[in-house]
mmCIF file of the C-alpha atoms, coordinates in Angstrom:
data_MODEL
# 
_entry.id   MODEL 
# 
loop_
_atom_site.group_PDB 
_atom_site.id 
_atom_site.type_symbol 
_atom_site.label_atom_id 
_atom_site.label_alt_id 
_atom_site.label_comp_id 
_atom_site.label_asym_id 
_atom_site.label_entity_id 
_atom_site.label_seq_id 
_atom_site.pdbx_PDB_ins_code 
_atom_site.Cartn_x 
_atom_site.Cartn_y 
_atom_site.Cartn_z 
_atom_site.occupancy 
_atom_site.B_iso_or_equiv 
_atom_site.pdbx_formal_charge 
_atom_site.auth_seq_id 
_atom_site.auth_comp_id 
_atom_site.auth_asym_id 
_atom_site.auth_atom_id 
_atom_site.pdbx_PDB_model_num 
ATOM 1   C CA . UNK A 1 1   ? 136.473 24.445 76.812 1.00 0.00 ? 1   UNK A CA 1 
ATOM 2   C CA . UNK A 1 2   ? 138.432 23.825 73.599 1.00 0.00 ? 2   UNK A CA 1 
ATOM 3   C CA . UNK A 1 3   ? 136.435 23.169 70.465 1.00 0.00 ? 3   UNK A CA 1 
ATOM 4   C CA . UNK A 1 4   ? 136.824 22.157 66.828 1.00 0.00 ? 4   UNK A CA 1 
ATOM 5   C CA . UNK A 1 5   ? 134.525 21.799 63.833 1.00 0.00 ? 5   UNK A CA 1 
ATOM 6   C CA . UNK A 1 6   ? 133.558 18.351 62.586 1.00 0.00 ? 6   UNK A CA 1 
ATOM 7   C CA . UNK A 1 7   ? 134.529 18.229 58.902 1.00 0.00 ? 7   UNK A CA 1 
ATOM 8   C CA . UNK A 1 8   ? 131.524 16.145 57.867 1.00 0.00 ? 8   UNK A CA 1 
ATOM 9   C CA . UNK A 1 9   ? 128.741 17.946 59.720 1.00 0.00 ? 9   UNK A CA 1 
ATOM 10  C CA . UNK A 1 10  ? 130.253 21.369 60.366 1.00 0.00 ? 10  UNK A CA 1 
ATOM 11  C CA . UNK A 1 11  ? 129.057 21.099 63.984 1.00 0.00 ? 11  UNK A CA 1 
ATOM 12  C CA . UNK A 1 12  ? 131.215 22.338 66.802 1.00 0.00 ? 12  UNK A CA 1 
ATOM 13  C CA . UNK A 1 13  ? 132.802 19.501 68.782 1.00 0.00 ? 13  UNK A CA 1 
ATOM 14  C CA . UNK A 1 14  ? 135.126 19.250 71.761 1.00 0.00 ? 14  UNK A CA 1 
ATOM 15  C CA . UNK A 1 15  ? 137.588 16.525 72.701 1.00 0.00 ? 15  UNK A CA 1 
ATOM 16  C CA . UNK A 1 16  ? 135.749 13.889 74.724 1.00 0.00 ? 16  UNK A CA 1 
ATOM 17  C CA . UNK A 1 17  ? 137.069 11.003 76.757 1.00 0.00 ? 17  UNK A CA 1 
ATOM 18  C CA . UNK A 1 18  ? 139.181 8.386  74.972 1.00 0.00 ? 18  UNK A CA 1 
ATOM 19  C CA . UNK A 1 19  ? 139.872 10.725 72.042 1.00 0.00 ? 19  UNK A CA 1 
ATOM 20  C CA . UNK A 1 20  ? 136.235 10.947 70.912 1.00 0.00 ? 20  UNK A CA 1 
ATOM 21  C CA . UNK A 1 21  ? 134.811 14.287 69.912 1.00 0.00 ? 21  UNK A CA 1 
ATOM 22  C CA . UNK A 1 22  ? 131.564 15.252 71.587 1.00 0.00 ? 22  UNK A CA 1 
ATOM 23  C CA . UNK A 1 23  ? 129.138 17.747 70.057 1.00 0.00 ? 23  UNK A CA 1 
ATOM 24  C CA . UNK A 1 24  ? 128.784 21.080 71.834 1.00 0.00 ? 24  UNK A CA 1 
ATOM 25  C CA . UNK A 1 25  ? 125.174 22.158 72.282 1.00 0.00 ? 25  UNK A CA 1 
ATOM 26  C CA . UNK A 1 26  ? 123.625 25.431 73.372 1.00 0.00 ? 26  UNK A CA 1 
ATOM 27  C CA . UNK A 1 27  ? 120.141 25.439 74.874 1.00 0.00 ? 27  UNK A CA 1 
ATOM 28  C CA . UNK A 1 28  ? 117.671 28.014 76.063 1.00 0.00 ? 28  UNK A CA 1 
ATOM 29  C CA . UNK A 1 29  ? 115.740 26.644 79.029 1.00 0.00 ? 29  UNK A CA 1 
ATOM 30  C CA . UNK A 1 30  ? 112.760 28.529 80.454 1.00 0.00 ? 30  UNK A CA 1 
ATOM 31  C CA . UNK A 1 31  ? 111.696 27.686 84.007 1.00 0.00 ? 31  UNK A CA 1 
ATOM 32  C CA . UNK A 1 32  ? 108.225 28.727 85.113 1.00 0.00 ? 32  UNK A CA 1 
ATOM 33  C CA . UNK A 1 33  ? 106.489 28.600 88.475 1.00 0.00 ? 33  UNK A CA 1 
ATOM 34  C CA . UNK A 1 34  ? 107.521 30.530 91.577 1.00 0.00 ? 34  UNK A CA 1 
ATOM 35  C CA . UNK A 1 35  ? 111.037 31.026 90.211 1.00 0.00 ? 35  UNK A CA 1 
ATOM 36  C CA . UNK A 1 36  ? 111.697 34.719 90.852 1.00 0.00 ? 36  UNK A CA 1 
ATOM 37  C CA . UNK A 1 37  ? 112.525 36.101 94.285 1.00 0.00 ? 37  UNK A CA 1 
ATOM 38  C CA . UNK A 1 38  ? 113.504 32.674 95.640 1.00 0.00 ? 38  UNK A CA 1 
ATOM 39  C CA . UNK A 1 39  ? 117.243 32.591 94.882 1.00 0.00 ? 39  UNK A CA 1 
ATOM 40  C CA . UNK A 1 40  ? 116.802 30.726 91.605 1.00 0.00 ? 40  UNK A CA 1 
ATOM 41  C CA . UNK A 1 41  ? 119.456 32.677 89.682 1.00 0.00 ? 41  UNK A CA 1 
ATOM 42  C CA . UNK A 1 42  ? 122.035 32.445 92.468 1.00 0.00 ? 42  UNK A CA 1 
ATOM 43  C CA . UNK A 1 43  ? 121.367 28.732 92.959 1.00 0.00 ? 43  UNK A CA 1 
ATOM 44  C CA . UNK A 1 44  ? 121.644 28.085 89.217 1.00 0.00 ? 44  UNK A CA 1 
ATOM 45  C CA . UNK A 1 45  ? 124.927 29.991 89.024 1.00 0.00 ? 45  UNK A CA 1 
ATOM 46  C CA . UNK A 1 46  ? 126.264 28.098 92.040 1.00 0.00 ? 46  UNK A CA 1 
ATOM 47  C CA . UNK A 1 47  ? 125.149 24.767 90.517 1.00 0.00 ? 47  UNK A CA 1 
ATOM 48  C CA . UNK A 1 48  ? 126.934 25.631 87.251 1.00 0.00 ? 48  UNK A CA 1 
ATOM 49  C CA . UNK A 1 49  ? 130.258 25.670 89.124 1.00 0.00 ? 49  UNK A CA 1 
ATOM 50  C CA . UNK A 1 50  ? 130.027 21.888 89.415 1.00 0.00 ? 50  UNK A CA 1 
ATOM 51  C CA . UNK A 1 51  ? 129.678 21.400 85.661 1.00 0.00 ? 51  UNK A CA 1 
ATOM 52  C CA . UNK A 1 52  ? 131.729 22.195 82.572 1.00 0.00 ? 52  UNK A CA 1 
ATOM 53  C CA . UNK A 1 53  ? 129.130 24.653 81.234 1.00 0.00 ? 53  UNK A CA 1 
ATOM 54  C CA . UNK A 1 54  ? 129.183 28.271 80.109 1.00 0.00 ? 54  UNK A CA 1 
ATOM 55  C CA . UNK A 1 55  ? 126.242 30.626 79.852 1.00 0.00 ? 55  UNK A CA 1 
ATOM 56  C CA . UNK A 1 56  ? 123.944 32.777 81.920 1.00 0.00 ? 56  UNK A CA 1 
ATOM 57  C CA . UNK A 1 57  ? 120.734 32.884 83.925 1.00 0.00 ? 57  UNK A CA 1 
ATOM 58  C CA . UNK A 1 58  ? 118.327 35.836 84.093 1.00 0.00 ? 58  UNK A CA 1 
ATOM 59  C CA . UNK A 1 59  ? 114.811 36.810 85.121 1.00 0.00 ? 59  UNK A CA 1 
ATOM 60  C CA . UNK A 1 60  ? 112.377 37.579 82.311 1.00 0.00 ? 60  UNK A CA 1 
ATOM 61  C CA . UNK A 1 61  ? 109.608 40.205 82.532 1.00 0.00 ? 61  UNK A CA 1 
ATOM 62  C CA . UNK A 1 62  ? 106.856 37.532 82.397 1.00 0.00 ? 62  UNK A CA 1 
ATOM 63  C CA . UNK A 1 63  ? 107.973 35.993 85.724 1.00 0.00 ? 63  UNK A CA 1 
ATOM 64  C CA . UNK A 1 64  ? 109.964 33.107 84.243 1.00 0.00 ? 64  UNK A CA 1 
ATOM 65  C CA . UNK A 1 65  ? 113.708 32.462 84.457 1.00 0.00 ? 65  UNK A CA 1 
ATOM 66  C CA . UNK A 1 66  ? 115.829 31.918 81.359 1.00 0.00 ? 66  UNK A CA 1 
ATOM 67  C CA . UNK A 1 67  ? 118.976 29.807 81.325 1.00 0.00 ? 67  UNK A CA 1 
ATOM 68  C CA . UNK A 1 68  ? 121.173 29.813 78.222 1.00 0.00 ? 68  UNK A CA 1 
ATOM 69  C CA . UNK A 1 69  ? 123.897 27.214 78.594 1.00 0.00 ? 69  UNK A CA 1 
ATOM 70  C CA . UNK A 1 70  ? 126.449 25.560 76.357 1.00 0.00 ? 70  UNK A CA 1 
ATOM 71  C CA . UNK A 1 71  ? 128.377 22.322 76.934 1.00 0.00 ? 71  UNK A CA 1 
ATOM 72  C CA . UNK A 1 72  ? 128.762 18.803 75.663 1.00 0.00 ? 72  UNK A CA 1 
ATOM 73  C CA . UNK A 1 73  ? 125.270 17.313 75.346 1.00 0.00 ? 73  UNK A CA 1 
ATOM 74  C CA . UNK A 1 74  ? 125.589 14.884 78.276 1.00 0.00 ? 74  UNK A CA 1 
ATOM 75  C CA . UNK A 1 75  ? 127.050 17.554 80.560 1.00 0.00 ? 75  UNK A CA 1 
ATOM 76  C CA . UNK A 1 76  ? 124.275 19.951 79.591 1.00 0.00 ? 76  UNK A CA 1 
ATOM 77  C CA . UNK A 1 77  ? 121.659 17.301 80.391 1.00 0.00 ? 77  UNK A CA 1 
ATOM 78  C CA . UNK A 1 78  ? 123.231 16.699 83.814 1.00 0.00 ? 78  UNK A CA 1 
ATOM 79  C CA . UNK A 1 79  ? 123.410 20.430 84.565 1.00 0.00 ? 79  UNK A CA 1 
ATOM 80  C CA . UNK A 1 80  ? 119.751 21.065 83.697 1.00 0.00 ? 80  UNK A CA 1 
ATOM 81  C CA . UNK A 1 81  ? 118.727 17.989 85.733 1.00 0.00 ? 81  UNK A CA 1 
ATOM 82  C CA . UNK A 1 82  ? 120.708 19.302 88.726 1.00 0.00 ? 82  UNK A CA 1 
ATOM 83  C CA . UNK A 1 83  ? 118.997 22.704 88.511 1.00 0.00 ? 83  UNK A CA 1 
ATOM 84  C CA . UNK A 1 84  ? 115.605 20.997 88.258 1.00 0.00 ? 84  UNK A CA 1 
ATOM 85  C CA . UNK A 1 85  ? 116.358 18.823 91.292 1.00 0.00 ? 85  UNK A CA 1 
ATOM 86  C CA . UNK A 1 86  ? 117.786 21.656 93.395 1.00 0.00 ? 86  UNK A CA 1 
ATOM 87  C CA . UNK A 1 87  ? 114.871 24.020 92.650 1.00 0.00 ? 87  UNK A CA 1 
ATOM 88  C CA . UNK A 1 88  ? 112.096 21.429 92.260 1.00 0.00 ? 88  UNK A CA 1 
ATOM 89  C CA . UNK A 1 89  ? 109.887 23.001 94.937 1.00 0.00 ? 89  UNK A CA 1 
ATOM 90  C CA . UNK A 1 90  ? 109.601 26.184 92.862 1.00 0.00 ? 90  UNK A CA 1 
ATOM 91  C CA . UNK A 1 91  ? 109.445 24.876 89.281 1.00 0.00 ? 91  UNK A CA 1 
ATOM 92  C CA . UNK A 1 92  ? 106.080 24.178 87.639 1.00 0.00 ? 92  UNK A CA 1 
ATOM 93  C CA . UNK A 1 93  ? 107.219 23.948 84.019 1.00 0.00 ? 93  UNK A CA 1 
ATOM 94  C CA . UNK A 1 94  ? 110.356 23.656 81.910 1.00 0.00 ? 94  UNK A CA 1 
ATOM 95  C CA . UNK A 1 95  ? 110.629 24.442 78.206 1.00 0.00 ? 95  UNK A CA 1 
ATOM 96  C CA . UNK A 1 96  ? 113.863 23.835 76.336 1.00 0.00 ? 96  UNK A CA 1 
ATOM 97  C CA . UNK A 1 97  ? 114.957 24.775 72.813 1.00 0.00 ? 97  UNK A CA 1 
ATOM 98  C CA . UNK A 1 98  ? 118.261 24.354 70.992 1.00 0.00 ? 98  UNK A CA 1 
ATOM 99  C CA . UNK A 1 99  ? 120.239 27.412 69.912 1.00 0.00 ? 99  UNK A CA 1 
ATOM 100 C CA . UNK A 1 100 ? 123.213 27.748 67.568 1.00 0.00 ? 100 UNK A CA 1 
ATOM 101 C CA . UNK A 1 101 ? 126.339 26.850 69.549 1.00 0.00 ? 101 UNK A CA 1 
ATOM 102 C CA . UNK A 1 102 ? 129.322 29.147 69.691 1.00 0.00 ? 102 UNK A CA 1 
ATOM 103 C CA . UNK A 1 103 ? 127.775 32.413 68.476 1.00 0.00 ? 103 UNK A CA 1 
ATOM 104 C CA . UNK A 1 104 ? 128.033 34.720 70.247 1.00 0.00 ? 104 UNK A CA 1 
ATOM 105 C CA . UNK A 1 105 ? 130.762 33.130 72.377 1.00 0.00 ? 105 UNK A CA 1 
ATOM 106 C CA . UNK A 1 106 ? 129.896 32.516 76.023 1.00 0.00 ? 106 UNK A CA 1 
ATOM 107 C CA . UNK A 1 107 ? 132.570 32.738 78.713 1.00 0.00 ? 107 UNK A CA 1 
ATOM 108 C CA . UNK A 1 108 ? 131.995 31.519 82.252 1.00 0.00 ? 108 UNK A CA 1 
ATOM 109 C CA . UNK A 1 109 ? 128.541 31.284 83.803 1.00 0.00 ? 109 UNK A CA 1 
ATOM 110 C CA . UNK A 1 110 ? 126.911 34.507 84.992 1.00 0.00 ? 110 UNK A CA 1 
ATOM 111 C CA . UNK A 1 111 ? 123.771 35.956 86.493 1.00 0.00 ? 111 UNK A CA 1 
ATOM 112 C CA . UNK A 1 112 ? 122.347 38.633 84.198 1.00 0.00 ? 112 UNK A CA 1 
ATOM 113 C CA . UNK A 1 113 ? 119.895 41.322 85.232 1.00 0.00 ? 113 UNK A CA 1 
# 
């Protein structure tokens, strides 16, 4: 994913369709419910292959699953929605928070331990 900085805002952007520049966002999404031991990380990683996203998924000690993902805002929304739909039978809650995009750099999408 190539990226540039918007001169006015200083935000990271990437070339969008029709020459527009779309803002790159990074989000931390916490999924709660029965999300560990059910293939959640593998399914999330597999789902990410269908989207232009980078990041990782990992289990947290409190029984939740953390996804940190970076992409254009619309693509990120679609990715999170796809994970929610695919794993809906296991998810009881979703909390999302923005993070600073680009630092540290994320490459690919991985399952972390």
